[in-house]
N, C-alpha and C positions, 0 to 999 in steps of 0.2 A: 586613499588619495595620497599623492606624493607631494612633497614640499615644492613650492615655487621659489626659485632663486634668480638673482640677476640684479639689474640696476634698480628694480623696484623692491628689493629686499627679500627676506625669507619669511614665509608664512607657514602656519601649521597645516593648512589645506590649500588646494588650488583655488585661485581667485582670478577672475577676469573683470575688466571694466571696459566701457565704451565712452568716447568723448568726441567732441567736434573741435577741429583746429583748422583755421584759415579756410572755412567753407567746406571741409571734407570730414567724413566720419572715420574714426580710428578706433582701435581696440588695443588693449595691453594686458599684461599679467601682473598679479601681485598687488601689494599695497605700496603706494608711493612713499618714498623716503625723502625727507627734507634735505636739500643740498645735492641730491642725485637727479639726473635727467630721467624723464620717462622714455621708454622705448615704445613707440606707437606704430602699429601696423595698419595700413589702409584696409578698410572693410566696407562692403556695400551695406546699405540699409537692409535689415532682415537676414543678413548672412549668418549670424549666430542663431537666430530663430530657426532657420532652415536646417542648420547642423544639428540642433537639439532634436527636432521632430523627426529627422531622418535617421538619427542614431539610437543608441541604447540608454542614454541618460546624460546627466550633467557633465560627465567626464569627456564627452565629445565636443564640448565647447572650447576646451583648452587648445587643441590642435587647430580648431577653426579660426582662432585669432591670428595666427602667424601666416598661414597660407604659404605662398611662395615669394612674397614681397619682402624686401629689406626694410628694417624698421627705421623710422625717423626719430632722432633724439630731440626732445622738447623739454624746456625747463618747466618745473612745476608751477612757477609763478608767472609764466608767460601770459600776458593779458588776452591773447587770442585763443586760449585753451578753455573749454567748458566741458565738464563731465556731464554724462547723461544717465538717467535711470536705466537699470539693467534691461536690455532687450526692448527698449522703448521703440514702438513702431513709428515710421515716418508719418503715417496717418494717425493723428492724435485721438481719433474717436474709436480706435480699435484696441484700446487698453483701458483698464479699470482699476481704480483705487477702491478697495473694499476690505472689510474686516469684521472681527468678532469683538464683542463687549462682555465685560464681567467674567472673564475667563480665569483670573488668577485665584489661587487657593486661599489667599488672604481675604477674599471676598465671600468665602463660604464659612459656615460654622462647623464644618466637619471635614475629614479627609475622605477622598473617594475610595470606594471599595474596589478591589482588583478587577472584578468582573461585573462592575456596575453597569446597568443599562444606560446607553448614551442618550442624553437629552441635549439637543443642540443649544448653544448659547445664543444670545441676541446677536443680530447681524446688521450691518449697514453698508450702503454704497455711498462713497464720498465724492466720486467724480472721475473724470478721464485721467489716464496716466500722464497726459501732457500738462496736467495741473501740478504735478509733483515739482518740488523745488530742491535744489542741490545745496550742499553745505555752503554756508556763508551767504546764501541768498536770503533776503527778508521773507518772512511769512506774514501775509496780509490777513487781518481779521475784520469782522464787522466794526463799525465805529463805536458801538456801545456794548461791548461784551459784559456779561454779568460777572463771570469769574473764570478766567482762562486756566487751562491745565495742559501742561506738556505730558506726552505719553511716549516713553521709549519702548519700542516694540521690535520683535523679530518680524521680518517681512518675507513671506515665501513668494517666489516668482514662478508662475506657470505660463506656458505658451501652448495654445491649442494648434493642432495640425489642421489640414484641409478638411478632415472629417469631423472636426470639433472635439477630438480626444485631447484632454489636457496632459501636457508633459511637464514634469517637475524640472526646473532649471537650477535651483539652488536657493540661497537665502541671503538677505542683507538686513539692514536695520533702518528704522524710520522713527519720526516724531509726529504722532497724530495729534497735533495741537487742536484743542476743541474748547468749547464754552461749557464746562461742566455745570456752572451756575444756572445757565438756561436749561440744560438737560434736566436738572433736579427739580426745577419748577413744575415740569410736566413730563416725567420720564416716558409716559405712554404716548406722547404726542410731539414733543418738541426736540427730540434727539436729532432728527435730520437737520434742523436749523443749527443745533449746537455743533454739528460736525462741519459746518460751512466755514471753516478756517483752513488756510492753506497747510499743506503737509510737506514735510521734507523727507528725503530718503538718501542713504549713502549709495554711491555708484558702484560699490564693490560687491560683486556677486560671488559668494562662497559656494564652490561646487561640491557640496556635501549634503548629507541628510539634514533635516531640521535639527538645530542644535539642542542638546539636552540641557546644557548649562550656559547661561549668559549673565554676566555681572558687570556692573559699572556704576557710574555716579552722574548726577545732574548738578550743574552749577548754574545759578541764575545771576548774571552780572547786570548791575545797574550803575550807569555813569562810570564804567570802568572798574568798579569794585564788586567783590563777591557779596551778593545779597541773600542768597540761600544756597544750601548744599545738602544733598542727600544721596544715599545709595539706592540701587535698584537691581532687580533680577527679572529676567523675562524669557528664560529658556523653558523647555518642555518640563523641567523639574519644578517649575514655579506655577504651572498651569494645571487647573483642576481637571480639565477635559483631556482626553487622549488626542494628540494632534492628527493621527491618521483618521480617527473617527470624524473629526471636524472637517477635514478636507474631502473625505469620501462623501459625507452628507452634502456639503456645499455643491460639489460638482455633479450631484444627482439632479440639479436644476438645469434644464436645457438652455436657459437664457445665458448661462455662464459657459456654455460649450460652443459659442459662436466660432466658426472657423477663423483661425488667425488671431484670435483675441489673446492678449497678454494680461494676466491677472496679477496685481500686487496685493497680496493677501496679508493683512495685519493681524497678528495673533492676540493682541490685547496687552494691556499694561497693568502694573501694580499701582498701589497708592503712591502719591507724590506730593507736590507743593500744596495743592488744595487741601489735602488731608492734614497738612501741618499748619494750616491757617495762613499760608503765604499767598499774596496776590501778584500775579504777573502783570506788568504794566506796559504801556506803549513805550517802545525803545529798549526794553530789556533784551538781553542776549542770553539765549538758552544754549548751554553747552552740555551735550550728552556724550560722555566719555565711555564707550563700550570697551572697557579696559581688558576684558577677557579675550577680545578679538582684535585689538589694536586699531579700532575705528573711532573717530571723533566726529560728531555731527553737531555743528553750531549754526544757529540762525537767530537773527534779530526779529522781534515782534513789532509789527507796524499796524496801528489801527487805520481803518478806512478813512480817507479824507472827507470830512463833513461837507467841504465846499465842492465836492464833485457834482456835476450836473445831475439833476433829478431825472428819473425815468418818466417820460410823458405818460399821462393817463390815457387809456383808450377812449375814443370819442363815441 
């Protein structure tokens, strides 16, 4: 992959992103740089998806961004600008947030053998892609979480063609916020409830193979001050399972090969705040600094408002 340069700066691999601005959909290259305007190219909904499934791989997404239109320059702090999850379809029910659990090597009591038989890790479906939240947007949780846990993860993005064949688009990073306290009360039964916290994702799609090494840090801010800090790693070198085995097994299920479906596949996280005895509270700000890749994903935690109207009981 070649480096991407220009008003969005220089990156180690090609990166594309999509956004909305003044009611239109745009795309751009690279990671935004503070103080520099974004160069945005108008794109139709599904344009990058179509380029991916018609081409030979993620490298075909870069040229699909620019097309023949001249770019518009937009300030990064323009209030009319909102980034989008990579390849998010206009129809919100045709994309899926899902992922693996218990994948990291620190959660096993041994190292994997080179030719060890693949045993798939636990899996979950969290919701539609339209439920994903962007950096600096709040993440909503149930009103009474038992013990929240942030989870910095690599997110693989796949888009299915009209025959349901998955095409790998690239990777980004996400925070799979969940209620690990509830999960641990009944791991065999309550995990789906524990996952019903909102999830954030970075809009920047790295057009490269799943990363071998990803490192960074988590900072929990409370009332504007640092309340907790810790390092993390979430690349393939930190995962017990082989990533190709994980994806091949998952896409052997026909339900995930629905034509046109976009999959946001979370690869799992290492130990973090919960394992250090720290409790994330309402109003805390989680800052995930993926320093190895120049991406920061920050979101405030908000508990569900207890005063919200109750759901009527069926008569």
